[in-house]
MARLO-984821 format. One line per 5 residues: their letters; for each residue x, y, z of N, C-alpha, C. Coordinates in steps of 0.05 Angstrom, whole numbers. Atoms other than C-alpha are relative to their C-alpha. Layout:
<lumgus>
a> X,Y,Z,X,Y,Z,X,Y,Z  ...
</lumgus>
This chain:
<lumgus>
mkrti> -26,5,13,-496,-310,-426,21,21,8  -19,-21,-7,-466,-243,-408,12,-3,28  -11,5,-26,-456,-268,-337,15,-27,0  -13,26,1,-435,-339,-356,28,1,-11  -26,-1,13,-377,-321,-401,21,12,19
pviiv> -20,-9,-19,-341,-278,-348,7,-21,21  -5,21,-20,-349,-335,-298,19,-21,-11  -17,20,13,-318,-384,-347,28,10,-3  -27,-11,4,-260,-337,-362,15,1,27  -13,-1,-26,-246,-327,-288,8,-28,9
svvgt> -6,28,-9,-249,-402,-274,24,-11,-15  -22,11,16,-203,-420,-332,27,14,7  -25,-15,-6,-152,-365,-318,10,-7,28  -8,7,-27,-152,-379,-243,12,-28,2  -10,28,0,-142,-454,-254,27,-2,-13
vlvls> -26,1,13,-85,-443,-303,22,13,17  -20,-14,-16,-49,-394,-257,8,-18,24  -6,18,-22,-54,-445,-200,17,-23,-10  -15,23,11,-30,-503,-243,28,8,-10  -26,-9,10,27,-461,-272,22,0,22
vffpp> -19,0,-22,60,-459,-203,11,-28,5  -8,28,-7,62,-535,-196,8,-17,-25  -5,16,24,67,-560,-268,15,18,-21  -15,-17,19,123,-530,-313,-12,2,-27  12,-3,27,87,-546,-379,-21,22,-2
vqtmg> 21,-21,0,32,-497,-359,11,27,7  -12,-25,-9,81,-444,-336,-1,22,-21  0,-20,22,85,-409,-404,-28,12,-3  27,-10,2,9,-404,-407,-6,19,23  4,-17,-23,8,-375,-337,13,27,-3
edfsl> -14,-26,5,59,-322,-357,-15,16,-20  16,-15,20,16,-304,-417,-24,13,13  23,-11,-14,-45,-295,-373,8,23,18  -10,-22,-17,-4,-252,-325,5,25,-17  -5,-23,18,16,-209,-385,-26,13,-8
ffdii> 26,-11,6,-57,-201,-404,-11,17,23  9,-16,-23,-71,-178,-333,14,27,1  -14,-26,1,-17,-124,-340,-12,18,-21  12,-16,21,-49,-101,-405,-27,11,9  26,-9,-9,-118,-97,-373,4,21,22
avfaf> -5,-19,-21,-88,-60,-313,6,28,-11  -6,-26,12,-64,-5,-360,-26,16,-3  25,-15,4,-136,12,-376,-11,10,27  9,-10,-26,-149,19,-301,12,28,6  -12,-26,-4,-101,78,-301,-16,21,-15
flggg> 16,-19,15,-142,112,-356,-27,5,15  25,-3,-14,-206,98,-317,4,17,26  -5,-15,-24,-175,124,-253,5,30,-5  -5,-28,8,-149,187,-287,-25,14,-9  25,-12,9,-215,200,-321,-20,5,24
nlvri> 17,-4,-24,-253,190,-255,10,23,17  -11,-22,-15,-205,238,-220,-8,27,-12  7,-25,14,-217,292,-273,-30,5,3  29,-4,-1,-293,281,-272,-9,10,28  8,-8,-27,-299,286,-196,7,29,6
hlvki> -9,-27,-7,-258,349,-190,-13,21,-18  14,-19,18,-291,383,-251,-28,5,11  26,-4,-11,-359,371,-220,1,18,26  -3,-16,-24,-334,400,-154,6,29,-6  -6,-28,8,-307,462,-189,-25,13,-12
yrkrp> 24,-11,13,-370,471,-231,-21,8,20  21,-5,-20,-416,467,-171,10,17,24  -11,-17,-21,-369,510,-128,-4,-12,28  2,13,-26,-369,460,-71,22,9,18  -21,-9,-18,-329,474,-8,28,-10,-7
dwgfs> -28,6,6,-254,475,-19,4,-7,-30  -3,6,28,-263,473,-95,27,10,-11  -26,-10,9,-198,512,-101,21,-21,0  -20,22,-1,-159,450,-81,-4,-18,-24  5,15,25,-192,415,-140,14,12,-24
vvtlv> -14,-13,21,-164,467,-186,30,-6,1  -29,7,-3,-94,456,-159,5,-29,-8  -4,28,6,-103,381,-165,-1,-5,-31  2,3,29,-125,385,-238,24,13,-15  -23,-13,13,-70,434,-257,25,-17,3
gffvt> -23,17,-4,-18,390,-225,-1,-26,-15  4,25,15,-47,328,-257,7,3,-30  -5,-3,28,-47,355,-328,28,10,-7  -28,-8,5,20,390,-323,19,-23,2  -18,23,-3,54,328,-297,-5,-20,-22
llvgl> 6,19,21,18,285,-349,13,9,-27  -11,-10,25,39,330,-407,31,-1,0  -30,0,-2,111,336,-382,10,-28,-3  -9,28,1,116,261,-373,-3,-12,-28  4,11,27,86,243,-440,18,12,-21
gklsv> -18,-13,19,128,294,-477,29,-3,5  -28,3,-7,192,276,-441,15,26,-2  -12,-27,2,207,350,-435,22,4,20  -23,-7,-18,271,377,-405,9,28,-7  -11,-27,5,311,441,-402,11,2,-28
tgvta> -13,0,26,347,422,-466,-19,-9,-22  19,9,21,284,399,-503,-12,-27,8  11,26,-4,261,327,-509,22,-18,9  -21,18,-11,300,278,-466,-7,-29,-6  4,28,6,309,204,-476,-16,-15,21
svtap> 13,14,-22,281,185,-408,-12,21,18  13,-18,-18,233,217,-360,14,2,27  -16,-1,-25,281,200,-303,27,13,-3  -26,-14,4,339,239,-333,2,23,20  -3,-22,-21,368,290,-283,-11,27,-9
dsflq> 9,-26,9,349,349,-328,-29,0,-10  28,1,9,278,326,-344,-18,15,20  19,-14,-17,220,367,-319,-15,-18,19  14,19,-17,185,305,-292,17,-7,25  -17,6,-22,245,288,-249,2,24,19
tifvn> -1,-24,-16,248,360,-226,-25,3,17  25,-1,-15,175,358,-206,0,-21,23  -1,21,-21,186,292,-168,18,8,23  -20,-6,-20,248,316,-131,-8,25,17  4,-26,-13,226,387,-115,-29,5,10
iitpl> 27,-4,-8,151,379,-105,-11,-24,14  12,24,-11,128,308,-93,15,-10,25  -16,10,-23,185,287,-47,-4,18,25  5,-16,-24,179,348,0,-29,-2,10  27,3,-9,103,341,1,-4,-27,15
sstmy> 2,26,-13,109,267,19,13,1,28  -14,-3,-26,159,284,75,-18,15,19  18,-16,-17,111,337,101,-24,-16,10  23,17,-7,53,288,100,7,-20,22  -9,19,-20,92,235,138,6,14,27
allaf> -6,-14,-25,115,287,188,-26,7,15  25,-6,-13,43,308,201,-14,-25,11  13,25,-10,20,236,207,12,-9,26  -12,8,-25,69,226,264,-16,10,24  16,-11,-22,27,272,308,-27,-15,3
yvasa> 25,15,-2,-37,235,290,5,-28,11  -7,26,-11,-3,168,305,5,2,30  -5,-3,-28,21,194,372,-26,5,15  26,-4,-13,-49,219,389,-17,-25,1  16,25,0,-82,154,368,13,-21,19
syraf> -13,19,-18,-30,114,407,-7,7,29  6,-8,-27,-44,155,469,-29,-10,8  28,8,-6,-119,139,464,-2,-30,1  3,29,2,-109,66,446,15,-15,22  -17,14,-19,-55,49,497,-7,6,29
raknr> 8,-4,-27,-93,71,558,-4,-27,14  1,26,-14,-87,16,610,-27,-5,12  27,6,-9,-161,0,614,-3,-28,9  2,28,-8,-151,-75,620,28,-12,-2  -25,14,0,-96,-127,622,14,1,-28
eatil> -12,0,27,-86,-131,546,11,28,-7  -9,-27,6,-82,-55,540,25,7,16  -24,-5,-16,-31,-53,596,25,-13,-12  -22,14,13,13,-105,562,9,15,-25  -6,-14,25,8,-67,497,14,27,6
liaaf> -12,-25,-8,26,-2,532,29,-4,9  -27,6,-9,87,-32,566,18,-7,-23  -16,8,23,112,-64,502,6,24,-18  -5,-23,17,103,0,462,20,19,13  -18,-18,-14,139,40,516,29,-11,-2
iillg> -27,12,1,198,-9,516,12,3,-28  -9,-2,27,203,-8,440,8,29,-7  -6,-28,5,201,68,438,26,8,13  -25,-6,-14,256,73,490,24,-15,-13  -21,16,12,296,18,456,11,12,-26
rtplg> -9,-13,25,300,60,392,14,26,5  -13,-25,-7,331,119,429,25,-5,18  -23,3,-18,398,129,465,-7,-1,29  8,-1,-28,360,141,529,-4,-28,11  4,27,-9,342,68,533,25,-14,9
mkltg> -26,12,-7,414,46,534,11,13,25  -11,-14,-24,432,99,586,-15,-9,25  16,8,-24,376,77,633,8,-28,9  -6,28,-7,396,3,631,28,-9,-7  -27,7,6,469,6,613,15,-13,23
wipew> -13,11,-24,488,-13,684,-5,-30,4  6,29,-3,457,-83,677,24,-16,-10  -23,17,8,513,-136,674,-6,-15,-26  2,13,26,527,-172,609,-16,-26,1  14,26,-1,499,-239,633,-30,4,3
lsilq> 28,-7,0,432,-203,641,-7,20,-21  3,-21,21,437,-163,577,-27,-1,-13  26,1,11,369,-187,555,-19,20,13  16,-19,-15,340,-140,608,6,29,-8  -5,-27,10,372,-80,575,-21,8,-20
ipnla> 23,-8,16,318,-40,541,4,-3,-30  -3,5,29,348,-41,470,-2,-29,-7  1,28,6,358,-116,473,-28,-11,5  27,8,-6,289,-125,504,-19,8,-23  16,-9,23,259,-84,447,4,-18,-24
vwimn> -5,18,22,293,-128,396,-13,-27,4  13,26,-6,267,-191,431,-30,2,-5  29,-3,4,196,-163,430,-7,0,-30  6,-2,28,200,-148,356,5,-27,-14  -8,25,13,233,-216,338,-15,-24,11
apnla> 13,23,-11,192,-261,383,-31,4,1  29,-2,-1,121,-241,404,-12,14,-24  11,-15,23,111,-190,349,1,-16,-26  -3,15,24,138,-235,294,-20,-24,0  19,22,-1,95,-293,319,-28,10,-7
gqrai> 26,-11,6,33,-249,316,-2,7,-30  1,-6,29,51,-225,246,-3,-25,-17  2,25,16,60,-296,221,-28,-12,3  27,10,-4,-7,-316,251,-19,15,-18  17,-16,17,-40,-258,215,4,-7,-30
ligvg> -5,7,28,-5,-276,149,-12,-27,-7  12,26,5,-27,-348,156,-31,2,-4  29,-5,3,-99,-325,167,-7,13,-26  5,-14,26,-95,-278,107,4,-20,-23  -4,19,21,-66,-334,65,-23,-19,-3
lgvva> 23,18,1,-122,-381,83,-25,14,-12  22,-15,11,-172,-327,67,3,4,-30  -5,-4,29,-140,-314,-1,-6,-27,-14  5,26,12,-142,-389,-16,-30,-5,-2  29,5,0,-216,-394,4,-14,18,-20
mslrl> 12,-18,19,-234,-332,-36,6,-8,-29  -8,9,27,-195,-357,-97,-17,-24,-9  16,24,7,-231,-424,-95,-29,8,-6  28,-9,5,-299,-389,-91,-2,13,-27  0,-12,26,-281,-348,-152,4,-20,-23
ilgmd> -5,20,21,-253,-407,-192,-25,-18,-4  23,18,2,-314,-450,-176,-25,15,-7  24,-16,8,-362,-393,-193,-20,4,23  18,-3,-22,-391,-391,-123,-3,30,8  0,-28,-7,-374,-317,-114,0,16,-27
rtylg> 3,-15,25,-399,-272,-170,-5,30,5  5,-29,-7,-399,-204,-135,14,19,-20  -14,-18,19,-349,-177,-187,-17,5,-25  18,-4,23,-405,-182,-239,-21,21,6  21,-19,-7,-449,-133,-202,-26,-14,7
sdnd> 26,12,-6,-522,-144,-185,-14,-10,-25  15,11,23,-571,-180,-229,-15,21,-16  15,-21,14,-605,-114,-246,18,18,-16  -19,-17,15,-541,-83,-275,-2,-6,-30
</lumgus>
């Protein structure tokens, strides 16, 4: 029974959500089920936060390698949580956590934003290194990928226009910036749409398996 009831709930909710898109009378029920999903998702934040605290406390207690970073993580987590829940600001309690003088907004602007920028700046070097290894012209497909990537990179810089600016207007498609735009809007977009169609078909197939009760992996193993 403990495995049958969740399957029935999933089947009913999934069927109602699908029907709510095509039949207006069921739309209100679909919106209610979506609201229930938001309520359940809130508890996921508590589980995620509790799991974060548990993992880092164990790492600190056992003095595992780099446990000092866990201390920084927990301090930042609890300070941000308390500041956000208390809506604290320079002048006391503020009406909104996004107010310019709130501590949470200060943390976001002066700590999180610079750290995010630093992370993306470091990722650029990893992307460049991975691109160098992946774009080696080992075969025909890799050669085409290398040429396309090189054209797009040049097309995003002034150097691309300077190299092909001499091409007449009636052959403007051969100018590197225009060629980069064509690659992004034609072959690249076609590939993206093919991937999205495949993903969509996979979502439909997986949804049908869940609604029909054929896939019960979300219930865990029979021994749980």
